[in-house]
KOLKOLDO-515853 format. One record per residue (C-alpha): residue number from 1; x negated, y, z negated. Coordinates in steps of 0.02 Angstrom, whole numbers, padded with zeros to 5 digits. Layout:
<rs>
(NUM, (X, Y, Z)),
...
</rs>
This chain:
<rs>
(1, (00000, 00000, 00000)),
(2, (-00139, 00121, -00045)),
(3, (-00224, 00101, 00124)),
(4, (-00056, 00116, 00210)),
(5, (-00024, 00286, 00129)),
(6, (-00200, 00346, 00169)),
(7, (-00179, 00290, 00350)),
(8, (-00015, 00387, 00359)),
(9, (-00111, 00540, 00302)),
(10, (-00249, 00512, 00430)),
(11, (-00129, 00479, 00574)),
(12, (-00015, 00624, 00535)),
(13, (-00148, 00756, 00501)),
(14, (-00299, 00687, 00594)),
(15, (-00480, 00729, 00557)),
(16, (-00601, 00860, 00618)),
(17, (-00756, 00823, 00722)),
(18, (-00868, 00854, 00571)),
(19, (-00777, 00754, 00437)),
(20, (-00688, 00589, 00406)),
(21, (-00577, 00673, 00276)),
(22, (-00398, 00701, 00339)),
(23, (-00365, 00878, 00397)),
(24, (-00308, 00959, 00237)),
(25, (-00150, 01061, 00220)),
(26, (-00194, 01142, 00054)),
(27, (-00354, 01174, -00043)),
(28, (-00345, 01244, -00219)),
(29, (-00512, 01334, -00238)),
(30, (-00520, 01419, -00407)),
(31, (-00609, 01586, -00395)),
(32, (-00603, 01624, -00582)),
(33, (-00564, 01499, -00719)),
(34, (-00520, 01617, -00861)),
(35, (-00366, 01721, -00893)),
(36, (-00325, 01884, -00982)),
(37, (-00155, 01818, -01043)),
(38, (-00110, 01694, -01181)),
(39, (00056, 01625, -01120)),
(40, (00145, 01507, -01240)),
(41, (00163, 01362, -01118)),
(42, (-00009, 01372, -01038)),
(43, (-00162, 01271, -01095)),
(44, (-00266, 01428, -01068)),
(45, (-00195, 01484, -01235)),
(46, (-00284, 01347, -01332)),
(47, (-00441, 01374, -01230)),
(48, (-00516, 01286, -01079)),
(49, (-00694, 01309, -01142)),
(50, (-00833, 01414, -01068)),
(51, (-00884, 01278, -00944)),
(52, (-00714, 01297, -00860)),
(53, (-00683, 01485, -00871)),
(54, (-00825, 01545, -00764)),
(55, (-00820, 01628, -00593)),
(56, (-00855, 01526, -00437)),
(57, (-01013, 01592, -00349)),
(58, (-00972, 01668, -00181)),
(59, (-01099, 01560, -00088)),
(60, (-01017, 01403, -00159)),
(61, (-00846, 01469, -00109)),
(62, (-00906, 01495, 00070)),
(63, (-00987, 01323, 00074)),
(64, (-00822, 01245, 00019)),
(65, (-00725, 01338, 00154)),
(66, (-00849, 01277, 00284)),
(67, (-00832, 01097, 00225)),
(68, (-00643, 01093, 00225)),
(69, (-00571, 00996, 00372)),
(70, (-00424, 01072, 00464)),
(71, (-00349, 01243, 00426)),
(72, (-00282, 01224, 00248)),
(73, (-00197, 01357, 00145)),
(74, (-00322, 01417, 00015)),
(75, (-00247, 01438, -00159)),
(76, (-00365, 01556, -00250)),
(77, (-00297, 01540, -00427)),
(78, (-00321, 01358, -00475)),
(79, (-00280, 01372, -00660)),
(80, (-00358, 01543, -00688)),
(81, (-00318, 01724, -00652)),
(82, (-00399, 01765, -00484)),
(83, (-00384, 01954, -00505)),
(84, (-00511, 01946, -00646)),
(85, (-00640, 01927, -00508)),
(86, (-00670, 02110, -00466)),
(87, (-00736, 02063, -00294)),
(88, (-00585, 01955, -00254)),
(89, (-00558, 02048, -00088)),
(90, (-00726, 01976, -00031)),
(91, (-00662, 01799, -00061)),
(92, (-00499, 01838, 00029)),
(93, (-00595, 01910, 00176)),
(94, (-00700, 01751, 00187)),
(95, (-00538, 01653, 00211)),
(96, (-00470, 01776, 00338)),
(97, (-00629, 01770, 00444)),
(98, (-00611, 01581, 00456)),
(99, (-00427, 01589, 00501)),
(100, (-00374, 01515, 00334)),
(101, (-00219, 01583, 00246)),
(102, (-00255, 01642, 00069)),
(103, (-00126, 01622, -00069)),
(104, (-00133, 01665, -00252)),
(105, (-00030, 01650, -00410)),
(106, (-00063, 01794, -00529)),
(107, (00007, 01881, -00682)),
(108, (-00007, 02041, -00579)),
(109, (-00077, 02150, -00719)),
(110, (-00230, 02203, -00616)),
(111, (-00143, 02204, -00447)),
(112, (-00132, 02392, -00425)),
(113, (-00218, 02543, -00349)),
(114, (-00368, 02521, -00235)),
(115, (-00395, 02342, -00293)),
(116, (-00221, 02292, -00233)),
(117, (-00248, 02386, -00070)),
(118, (-00417, 02303, -00041)),
(119, (-00340, 02130, -00069)),
(120, (-00201, 02165, 00056)),
(121, (-00321, 02243, 00182)),
(122, (-00437, 02091, 00166)),
(123, (-00296, 01984, 00235)),
(124, (-00209, 01910, 00082)),
(125, (-00068, 01804, 00150)),
(126, (00041, 01776, -00003)),
(127, (00048, 01826, -00186)),
(128, (00167, 01749, -00313)),
(129, (00177, 01836, -00481)),
(130, (00214, 01750, -00646)),
(131, (00359, 01827, -00739)),
(132, (00397, 01702, -00876)),
(133, (00536, 01794, -00965)),
(134, (00698, 01858, -00893)),
(135, (00691, 02025, -00983)),
(136, (00565, 02136, -01072)),
(137, (00581, 02051, -01241)),
(138, (00572, 01872, -01177)),
(139, (00425, 01917, -01067)),
(140, (00329, 01984, -01217)),
(141, (00376, 01831, -01320)),
(142, (00317, 01704, -01191)),
(143, (00174, 01795, -01105)),
(144, (00112, 01876, -01266)),
(145, (00096, 02049, -01191)),
(146, (00216, 02193, -01159)),
(147, (00189, 02207, -00971)),
(148, (00363, 02173, -00899)),
(149, (00384, 02351, -00834)),
(150, (00202, 02359, -00775)),
(151, (00227, 02203, -00670)),
(152, (00386, 02274, -00593)),
(153, (00294, 02434, -00549)),
(154, (00145, 02341, -00475)),
(155, (00258, 02230, -00370)),
(156, (00358, 02378, -00303)),
(157, (00200, 02476, -00259)),
(158, (00121, 02323, -00176)),
(159, (00276, 02298, -00070)),
(160, (00273, 02481, -00021)),
(161, (00091, 02472, 00032)),
(162, (00120, 02313, 00130)),
(163, (00263, 02397, 00223)),
(164, (00162, 02556, 00256)),
(165, (00014, 02459, 00328)),
(166, (00118, 02331, 00424)),
(167, (00029, 02193, 00329)),
(168, (00095, 02016, 00343)),
(169, (00063, 01984, 00158)),
(170, (00215, 01911, 00068)),
(171, (00258, 01948, -00113)),
(172, (00363, 01840, -00228)),
(173, (00386, 01804, -00413)),
(174, (00437, 01658, -00521)),
(175, (00514, 01620, -00690)),
(176, (00514, 01459, -00790)),
(177, (00671, 01408, -00884)),
(178, (00645, 01438, -01070)),
(179, (00803, 01352, -01134)),
(180, (00880, 01212, -01033)),
(181, (01048, 01244, -01117)),
(182, (01067, 01417, -01043)),
(183, (01005, 01399, -00864)),
(184, (01146, 01501, -00786)),
(185, (01117, 01643, -00909)),
(186, (00930, 01647, -00874)),
(187, (00957, 01646, -00686)),
(188, (01079, 01792, -00698)),
(189, (00965, 01891, -00812)),
(190, (00810, 01862, -00705)),
(191, (00902, 01912, -00547)),
(192, (00971, 02070, -00629)),
(193, (00816, 02124, -00724)),
(194, (00676, 02079, -00603)),
(195, (00729, 02018, -00431)),
(196, (00855, 02158, -00404)),
(197, (00742, 02304, -00453)),
(198, (00589, 02238, -00359)),
(199, (00677, 02164, -00207)),
(200, (00562, 02013, -00207)),
(201, (00585, 01833, -00158)),
(202, (00604, 01737, -00322)),
(203, (00594, 01559, -00385)),
(204, (00656, 01486, -00549)),
(205, (00592, 01316, -00604)),
(206, (00610, 01204, -00754)),
(207, (00452, 01200, -00856)),
(208, (00325, 01059, -00838)),
(209, (00209, 00991, -00971)),
(210, (00032, 01012, -00902)),
(211, (-00007, 00826, -00904)),
(212, (00053, 00812, -01084)),
(213, (-00039, 00965, -01151)),
(214, (00124, 01059, -01178)),
(215, (00293, 00993, -01231)),
(216, (00443, 01089, -01160)),
(217, (00601, 01103, -01263)),
(218, (00685, 00971, -01156)),
(219, (00631, 00799, -01098)),
(220, (00640, 00733, -00920)),
(221, (00726, 00571, -00878)),
(222, (00588, 00438, -00886)),
(223, (00695, 00300, -00812)),
(224, (00598, 00296, -00648)),
(225, (00411, 00317, -00661)),
(226, (00308, 00323, -00502)),
(227, (00155, 00405, -00427)),
(228, (00169, 00592, -00402)),
(229, (00088, 00570, -00230)),
(230, (-00052, 00693, -00257)),
(231, (-00199, 00569, -00246)),
(232, (-00142, 00525, -00069)),
(233, (-00087, 00695, -00006)),
(234, (-00184, 00809, 00114)),
(235, (-00242, 00927, -00023)),
(236, (-00389, 00950, -00140)),
(237, (-00415, 01044, -00304)),
(238, (-00585, 01121, -00342)),
(239, (-00621, 01209, -00506)),
(240, (-00740, 01355, -00532)),
(241, (-00824, 01264, -00676)),
(242, (-00856, 01084, -00723)),
(243, (-00942, 00970, -00848)),
(244, (-01125, 00954, -00895)),
(245, (-01158, 01132, -00838)),
(246, (-01105, 01097, -00660)),
(247, (-00987, 01202, -00553)),
(248, (-00855, 01156, -00425)),
(249, (-00773, 01009, -00513)),
(250, (-00647, 00915, -00406)),
(251, (-00493, 00860, -00505)),
(252, (-00335, 00769, -00449)),
(253, (-00228, 00924, -00470)),
(254, (-00203, 01081, -00576)),
(255, (-00097, 00992, -00707)),
(256, (-00245, 00921, -00803)),
(257, (-00300, 01093, -00861)),
(258, (-00371, 01108, -01036)),
(259, (-00446, 00986, -01160)),
(260, (-00455, 00839, -01164)),
(261, (-00384, 00797, -00993)),
(262, (-00481, 00918, -00884)),
(263, (-00653, 00845, -00920)),
(264, (-00584, 00667, -00909)),
(265, (-00510, 00698, -00737)),
(266, (-00667, 00756, -00646)),
(267, (-00693, 00658, -00484)),
(268, (-00856, 00742, -00435)),
(269, (-00939, 00912, -00417)),
(270, (-00960, 01013, -00258)),
(271, (-01124, 01080, -00328)),
(272, (-01203, 00908, -00306)),
(273, (-01090, 00810, -00187)),
(274, (-01000, 00844, -00024)),
(275, (-00811, 00850, -00010)),
(276, (-00814, 00696, 00102)),
(277, (-00918, 00594, -00020)),
(278, (-00803, 00642, -00164)),
(279, (-00645, 00609, -00063)),
(280, (-00701, 00431, -00022)),
(281, (-00799, 00405, -00183)),
(282, (-00771, 00274, -00316)),
(283, (-00684, 00391, -00438)),
(284, (-00557, 00455, -00311)),
(285, (-00523, 00281, -00244)),
(286, (-00498, 00214, -00420)),
(287, (-00373, 00353, -00454)),
(288, (-00276, 00304, -00297)),
(289, (-00278, 00121, -00345)),
(290, (-00219, 00162, -00521)),
(291, (-00074, 00262, -00451)),
(292, (-00030, 00121, -00332)),
(293, (-00027, -00007, -00472)),
(294, (00054, 00103, -00604)),
(295, (-00099, 00088, -00717)),
(296, (-00112, 00276, -00733)),
(297, (-00273, 00346, -00809)),
(298, (-00267, 00427, -00981)),
(299, (-00260, 00603, -00911)),
(300, (-00105, 00559, -00808)),
(301, (-00011, 00456, -00938)),
(302, (00082, 00600, -01019)),
(303, (00118, 00698, -00860)),
(304, (00300, 00728, -00816)),
(305, (00258, 00738, -00631)),
(306, (00263, 00548, -00638)),
(307, (00452, 00559, -00661)),
(308, (00586, 00604, -00537)),
(309, (00610, 00791, -00515)),
(310, (00455, 00838, -00616)),
(311, (00475, 01025, -00587)),
(312, (00654, 01054, -00535)),
(313, (00691, 01207, -00431)),
(314, (00840, 01288, -00515)),
(315, (00865, 01442, -00406)),
(316, (00783, 01539, -00264)),
(317, (00833, 01668, -00136)),
(318, (00708, 01585, -00020)),
(319, (00818, 01474, 00088)),
(320, (00669, 01365, 00137)),
(321, (00620, 01326, -00043)),
(322, (00604, 01142, -00091)),
(323, (00557, 01046, -00248)),
(324, (00425, 00938, -00164)),
(325, (00369, 01047, -00019)),
(326, (00202, 01131, -00052)),
(327, (00210, 01318, -00017)),
(328, (00131, 01373, 00147)),
(329, (00105, 01194, 00208)),
(330, (00193, 01069, 00319)),
(331, (00192, 00924, 00198)),
(332, (00299, 00864, 00054)),
(333, (00236, 00764, -00093)),
(334, (00388, 00655, -00066)),
(335, (00296, 00581, 00085)),
(336, (00159, 00513, -00027)),
(337, (00251, 00452, -00181)),
(338, (00228, 00267, -00214)),
(339, (00348, 00158, -00312)),
(340, (00231, 00067, -00429)),
(341, (00213, -00121, -00439)),
(342, (00234, -00117, -00628)),
</rs>
């Protein structure tokens, strides 16, 4: 079964002349591993450790882009706050010059003034801003900072600049459901307090558990456990930091952020090994086999992405939005989910 899924990936997406890795649809390349926020539900709050919160060197970033097969979307945030890299426009421009779309998730606190303009002018394709909290008070409670109005202002000004410059950059925001017993109320409040005033595309999801590092106030239905599909999908996740002083750790996904799972889930380091060698290496192949057999590794055991509807899309004014479709790509994780043998 594992080889069958990998062959599907190879046949559907092909390979480039320079690599045997399937042409990737998405590459999460973390520019900066730290964050200036301490959000309740995020493992950044308890600390990733200095080995993981560093900035990715620009020469490593360019080397990664040049190794990537195909024309994948480049997600710049990973599990950090990309706008903490003051030269972020340089990283965006590197993507643009190679014809690679650049996406980022951000809390938006630094996305203003000349910095915002430089990011847009460098060719940023898409920015999605975190607004966990459907009003000013809930935002402060969950994101631990009183920046609800600042974010609204930054989003409005970014949209104005994008319109003035005829940029193709798209702006959106998202909220995570705080109380599963009042979903309709939260949707209404978020639409009235943020989506309406800013005029953005918005998404509202149920909260996930970061591979067991956070426990939401509600529990997903564990009746059907299966692979999430990520080990087989045409995507790769590369961290700015790593273990043993190395940089560019490759991990299965962003969900293993924070101790102890992040260090356990390292499949190799770009600083010492090529993307192709990591992709077909023993650690990555073992992960795929484990997911095929249902013998999930420790760092996956507690993850709610192993259950049906791991991050349910509750509401969006984006008519193309989907639970399993990866933003900016042509693939769905649904294509790579395996019903386990156990």
